[in-house]
C-alpha positions in Angstrom: 125.1 103.0 109.3 127.3 101.5 106.6 126.0 100.2 103.3 127.3 96.9 101.8 126.3 95.4 98.5 126.5 91.7 97.7 125.1 89.5 95.0 122.6 86.8 95.7 125.2 84.2 94.5 127.5 85.4 97.4 124.8 84.6 100.0 123.4 81.3 98.7 125.6 79.1 100.7 125.2 81.0 104.0 122.5 80.3 106.5 119.9 83.1 106.7 120.2 83.4 110.4 124.0 84.2 110.1 123.3 86.9 107.5 120.6 88.6 109.6 122.7 88.4 112.7 125.6 90.0 110.8 123.4 92.8 109.7 122.4 93.4 113.3 125.9 93.2 114.7 127.4 95.5 112.1 124.5 97.9 112.1 124.6 98.0 108.4 122.3 98.2 105.4 122.8 95.1 103.2 121.9 95.5 99.6 121.4 92.2 97.8 121.7 92.4 94.0 119.5 89.8 92.2 120.4 88.3 88.9 117.9 90.4 87.0 119.5 93.6 88.3 116.9 94.4 90.9 118.0 95.0 94.5 116.6 94.2 98.0 117.8 96.1 101.0 118.0 94.5 104.5 118.5 96.7 107.5 117.9 96.6 111.2 114.9 98.5 112.6 115.3 100.9 115.4 114.8 99.7 118.9 111.3 100.1 120.4 110.9 102.5 123.3 109.3 101.0 126.4 105.6 101.7 126.9 104.8 104.5 129.4 103.5 103.6 132.8 100.2 105.4 133.3 98.7 106.4 136.6 95.1 105.5 137.3 93.0 102.6 138.3 90.4 100.3 136.7 87.1 100.4 138.6 85.7 97.0 139.9 83.0 95.6 137.7 84.2 97.4 134.5 84.0 94.3 132.5 80.4 93.5 133.6 79.3 97.0 132.8 80.5 96.5 129.2 78.3 93.5 128.7 75.1 94.9 130.3 
């Protein structure tokens, strides 16, 4: 993953959607340097793994048993 640093001034005139999509497309870490010298990092998160399919069954009337 590449790292790119820009100033807040560089990003002010660009739509947020475009900036975020660019970070995703380039798979990069974007460091935004604020006027006070602080920095904010924007990076894509990893893709979620699919949930496992579990074997088993739910007995009939399970919901009624909870409320008895």
